[in-house]
VMD Tcl script that draws the C-alpha trace (Angstrom):
set ca {
  {98.93 150.99 196.06}
  {99.84 154.67 195.85}
  {103.56 155.38 196.26}
  {104.61 158.01 198.76}
  {108.35 158.29 198.14}
  {111.08 157.62 195.61}
  {112.99 154.32 195.53}
  {116.15 154.86 197.57}
  {119.38 153.04 196.73}
  {122.54 152.65 198.78}
  {124.44 151.55 195.68}
  {126.51 153.84 193.44}
  {124.95 154.79 190.12}
  {125.59 151.91 187.69}
  {127.21 153.64 184.74}
  {130.72 154.36 185.97}
  {131.06 150.78 187.17}
  {129.88 149.40 183.83}
  {132.14 151.83 181.96}
  {135.16 150.46 183.80}
  {134.16 146.85 183.13}
  {133.48 147.41 179.43}
  {136.79 149.22 178.99}
  {138.50 146.28 180.63}
  {136.82 143.60 178.50}
  {136.23 145.57 175.29}
  {139.01 148.17 175.00}
  {138.16 148.55 171.30}
  {135.21 150.77 172.24}
  {137.73 153.59 172.77}
  {137.91 153.86 168.99}
  {134.32 155.12 169.00}
  {135.18 158.20 171.08}
  {135.37 161.47 169.18}
  {133.58 164.35 167.48}
  {131.12 164.43 164.60}
  {131.17 167.92 163.05}
  {128.77 166.74 160.33}
  {126.04 166.89 162.99}
  {126.01 170.63 162.26}
  {124.52 169.84 158.84}
  {121.65 168.02 160.54}
  {121.10 171.08 162.74}
  {120.95 173.39 159.73}
  {118.58 171.01 157.93}
  {116.21 170.68 160.89}
  {116.18 174.41 161.66}
  {115.67 175.19 157.98}
  {112.84 172.66 157.80}
  {111.05 174.22 160.75}
  {111.41 177.71 159.29}
  {110.07 176.49 155.93}
  {107.07 174.78 157.56}
  {106.29 177.85 159.65}
  {106.29 179.97 156.49}
  {104.02 177.56 154.61}
  {101.58 177.49 157.55}
  {101.49 181.23 158.21}
  {98.06 181.65 156.55}
  {96.66 178.17 157.24}
  {93.63 177.44 159.44}
  {94.39 176.74 163.10}
  {93.46 173.08 162.86}
  {96.11 172.64 160.17}
  {98.74 174.42 162.28}
  {98.06 172.14 165.26}
  {97.89 168.97 163.13}
  {101.18 169.61 161.35}
  {102.80 170.54 164.65}
  {101.74 167.18 166.11}
  {102.58 164.87 163.20}
  {105.64 166.65 161.75}
  {106.87 169.63 163.77}
  {107.16 167.62 166.98}
  {109.60 165.20 165.33}
  {111.75 168.04 163.98}
  {111.84 169.79 167.33}
  {112.54 166.56 169.21}
  {115.47 165.88 166.89}
  {116.75 169.38 167.64}
  {116.66 168.52 171.35}
  {118.94 165.61 170.53}
  {121.25 167.99 168.66}
  {121.43 170.26 171.71}
  {122.18 167.18 173.78}
  {125.09 166.33 171.47}
  {126.38 169.89 171.77}
  {126.16 169.72 175.57}
  {128.66 166.85 175.51}
  {130.92 168.73 173.06}
  {130.47 166.00 170.47}
  {130.55 168.28 167.42}
  {133.74 170.32 167.82}
  {136.77 170.56 170.07}
  {136.02 174.22 170.71}
  {133.65 174.80 173.64}
  {132.41 178.02 172.06}
  {131.66 176.31 168.74}
  {129.50 173.70 170.50}
  {127.70 176.46 172.41}
  {126.96 178.33 169.18}
  {125.71 175.16 167.49}
  {123.43 174.51 170.47}
  {122.00 178.03 170.32}
  {121.25 177.56 166.60}
  {119.55 174.22 167.27}
  {117.47 175.92 169.97}
  {115.91 178.50 167.61}
  {112.71 176.63 166.53}
  {111.96 175.78 170.17}
  {111.13 179.47 170.79}
  {112.30 178.99 174.42}
  {115.95 179.92 175.14}
  {116.97 176.75 176.95}
  {120.06 175.33 175.21}
  {122.81 176.74 177.41}
  {120.87 176.14 180.62}
  {120.40 172.55 179.49}
  {124.18 172.23 179.08}
  {124.68 173.17 182.72}
  {122.01 170.95 184.26}
  {122.51 167.94 181.99}
  {126.17 167.48 182.89}
  {125.17 167.45 186.57}
  {122.66 164.71 185.74}
  {125.46 162.56 184.34}
  {127.82 163.22 187.22}
  {125.30 162.84 190.05}
  {122.51 160.62 188.76}
  {119.82 160.18 191.40}
  {121.20 162.76 193.85}
  {118.14 164.95 194.34}
  {119.83 168.27 195.04}
  {122.11 167.88 192.00}
  {120.07 166.00 189.38}
  {117.39 168.13 187.70}
  {116.14 165.08 185.81}
  {114.45 163.94 189.03}
  {110.99 165.34 189.82}
  {110.65 167.64 192.81}
  {109.04 166.16 195.92}
  {106.03 168.47 195.54}
  {105.82 167.57 191.84}
  {105.68 163.84 192.58}
  {103.04 164.35 195.30}
  {100.92 166.53 193.01}
  {100.91 164.18 190.01}
  {101.61 160.77 191.57}
  {99.93 157.96 189.57}
  {96.64 159.41 188.28}
  {95.99 159.34 184.53}
  {94.77 162.94 184.38}
  {97.66 164.08 186.53}
  {100.24 162.35 184.35}
  {98.63 163.74 181.19}
  {98.74 167.25 182.69}
  {102.39 166.68 183.66}
  {103.33 165.68 180.11}
  {101.38 168.58 178.63}
  {103.30 171.10 180.75}
  {106.54 169.16 181.04}
  {108.78 172.12 180.08}
  {107.31 174.20 182.90}
  {107.96 171.45 185.45}
  {111.54 171.13 184.21}
  {112.14 174.85 184.68}
  {110.71 174.70 188.21}
  {113.17 171.94 189.15}
  {116.19 174.09 188.41}
  {115.54 176.28 191.46}
  {116.54 173.46 193.82}
  {120.00 173.08 192.26}
  {122.14 175.58 194.15}
  {125.52 174.61 192.66}
  {124.75 175.97 189.19}
  {125.05 179.64 188.28}
  {121.63 180.55 186.80}
  {122.88 183.40 184.58}
  {126.12 183.97 182.72}
  {127.27 185.48 179.44}
  {126.37 182.45 177.33}
  {122.89 182.18 178.83}
  {122.29 185.88 178.13}
  {123.51 185.34 174.55}
  {121.08 182.42 174.19}
  {118.21 184.65 175.35}
  {119.13 187.58 173.10}
  {119.50 185.42 169.98}
  {116.27 183.53 170.72}
  {114.22 186.67 171.29}
  {115.58 188.21 168.07}
  {114.65 185.05 166.15}
  {111.14 184.94 167.62}
  {110.54 188.58 166.76}
  {111.79 188.03 163.21}
  {109.43 185.07 162.66}
  {106.50 187.09 164.04}
  {107.27 190.17 161.95}
  {108.07 188.48 158.64}
  {105.84 185.38 158.77}
  {103.12 186.30 161.27}
  {101.87 184.95 164.62}
  {100.70 181.55 163.31}
  {104.23 180.73 162.17}
  {105.64 181.38 165.63}
  {102.80 179.57 167.39}
  {103.39 176.56 165.12}
  {106.95 176.39 166.43}
  {105.82 176.82 170.03}
  {103.16 174.10 169.79}
  {105.66 171.79 168.08}
  {108.01 172.39 170.99}
  {105.43 171.38 173.61}
  {104.38 168.29 171.65}
  {108.01 167.23 171.15}
  {108.61 166.83 174.89}
  {105.13 166.29 176.27}
  {101.69 164.88 175.50}
  {102.87 162.94 172.46}
  {104.43 159.48 171.97}
  {107.77 161.29 171.78}
  {107.19 162.39 175.36}
  {107.63 158.75 176.39}
  {111.36 159.24 175.86}
  {111.55 161.02 179.23}
  {109.82 158.04 180.86}
  {111.93 155.49 179.01}
  {115.25 156.83 180.21}
  {115.09 156.44 184.00}
  {111.59 155.53 185.20}
  {111.23 152.06 186.76}
  {108.88 150.65 184.15}
  {110.29 147.16 183.59}
  {112.49 146.36 186.60}
  {112.47 147.96 190.04}
  {116.25 147.59 190.23}
  {117.27 148.73 186.74}
  {117.78 152.46 186.81}
  {118.36 153.31 183.15}
  {116.71 151.90 180.02}
  {117.44 152.06 176.33}
  {114.93 152.21 173.50}
  {115.74 150.26 170.32}
  {112.61 150.95 168.27}
  {112.35 152.43 164.76}
  {111.93 156.04 165.88}
  {115.64 156.10 166.70}
  {116.17 156.78 163.00}
  {114.25 160.06 163.37}
  {115.69 160.80 166.80}
  {119.40 160.35 166.04}
  {119.75 157.24 168.25}
  {118.82 159.06 171.44}
  {117.14 155.86 172.58}
  {120.53 154.26 173.24}
  {120.48 155.68 176.73}
  {122.41 153.09 178.70}
  {125.11 153.25 176.07}
  {125.18 157.02 176.21}
  {125.41 157.18 180.01}
  {128.21 154.63 180.00}
  {130.14 156.44 177.27}
  {129.02 160.07 176.83}
  {132.06 160.69 174.60}
  {130.57 158.50 171.84}
  {128.60 160.60 169.28}
  {125.06 159.68 168.26}
  {126.00 157.96 164.99}
  {128.28 155.43 166.76}
  {126.00 154.38 169.63}
  {124.60 151.33 167.77}
  {128.20 150.21 167.13}
  {128.92 150.54 170.86}
  {126.04 148.20 171.65}
  {127.31 145.68 169.08}
  {130.85 145.78 170.46}
  {129.71 145.03 174.02}
  {126.63 142.80 173.60}
  {127.40 140.86 176.79}
  {126.68 144.06 178.75}
  {123.76 145.56 176.83}
  {121.75 142.59 175.54}
  {121.22 141.40 179.11}
  {119.55 144.68 180.14}
  {115.82 145.20 179.78}
  {114.86 147.72 177.11}
  {111.90 149.32 175.35}
  {110.87 148.73 171.74}
  {108.00 151.21 171.44}
  {107.62 154.77 172.70}
  {103.93 154.72 171.78}
  {103.28 151.64 173.92}
  {105.21 153.18 176.81}
  {103.33 156.46 176.42}
  {99.99 154.77 177.08}
  {101.44 152.46 179.72}
  {102.69 155.47 181.65}
  {99.33 157.23 181.45}
  {97.14 154.30 182.49}
  {99.31 152.02 184.64}
  {98.68 152.94 188.29}
  {101.91 151.20 189.28}
  {103.93 153.88 187.47}
  {104.08 157.30 189.08}
  {106.52 160.17 189.35}
  {107.89 158.33 192.37}
  {109.07 155.52 190.06}
  {112.65 156.76 190.17}
  {115.78 155.72 192.06}
  {117.45 158.28 194.31}
  {120.68 158.16 196.32}
  {122.67 160.36 198.66}
  {126.28 159.54 197.82}
  {128.04 160.64 194.64}
  {129.01 157.21 193.34}
  {132.81 156.97 193.42}
  {134.43 153.85 191.96}
  {137.53 152.28 193.55}
  {140.02 150.91 191.04}
  {143.27 149.00 191.47}
  {146.69 150.31 190.43}
  {146.58 148.08 187.36}
  {143.39 149.84 186.27}
  {144.76 153.40 186.42}
  {144.62 153.85 182.63}
  {140.96 152.88 182.77}
  {140.44 155.25 185.70}
  {141.69 158.11 183.56}
  {139.27 157.06 180.81}
  {136.38 156.96 183.31}
  {137.32 160.42 184.52}
  {137.38 161.64 180.92}
  {133.89 160.17 180.40}
  {132.57 161.96 183.49}
  {134.22 165.24 182.49}
  {132.58 165.15 179.07}
}
mol new
graphics top color blue
foreach p $ca { graphics top sphere $p radius 0.5 }
foreach p [lrange $ca 0 end-1] q [lrange $ca 1 end] { graphics top cylinder $p $q radius 0.2 }
display resetview
């Protein structure tokens, strides 16, 4: 049966509530909070790897450019998305500017200047999960109607996923679309793109661009966007984690419930968070394969762009006086 609307919930988003409970029963998880400046080395390695591949492919036949982009470049670029995600939560350095600069560097092989804009919209997603006018992770109403549950429609949606994401930002009125950091992101990105074109040639730049589209779209890696919040396993569970082997190449980005509960925990400590609170995470349904989910999303008529939970309220949590220290910790989680 074709869905015609999102799944509406009167309940607050689940993560702040679970954060409070875990802090109460497992206060040791606070030791996992902090920064990981060594993540910058991963950024340099991934950016350097993409530049090296683009140089080696600059005179290759087009079939080779596309093939390497699909089987190698997509994984590098996807990992760089994770690095930008870490920067957006200020998990590398204490300095806001230093995290912004690291995010701009990680953005370079994507060819699209999106890092700083992602910072703005992603924090809203954490603070107001499921609130349509504030959460850009939710599809637009027209987007869900257009694609719905058809296989060709969903394949088209994945293929052009970056374009749909950009279109969503126009509905979020509380975010300033342009500021000094966003302009800096654009200037640096354009200069980088021009340099690759001039010194390596057009194929090198197109390799990066194609890798970018594969990393977030019509590729098993594109299932990550489905895994996180689409109602694929339980109509009442709003967020899912992925515990499959590709986490090793994706810097543990699959630990999504853990990340939403504790966004101040850096990528390298998310598995430890799950181990320290198994009574909360082992009971949740999770995915083990992005590839399986990729094909399930495409061909299962019961999964559409409407397979998301929405809400109207902003999800406040009432705590007792005895829990005030935990309240401050929850507020710190939300702020970060």
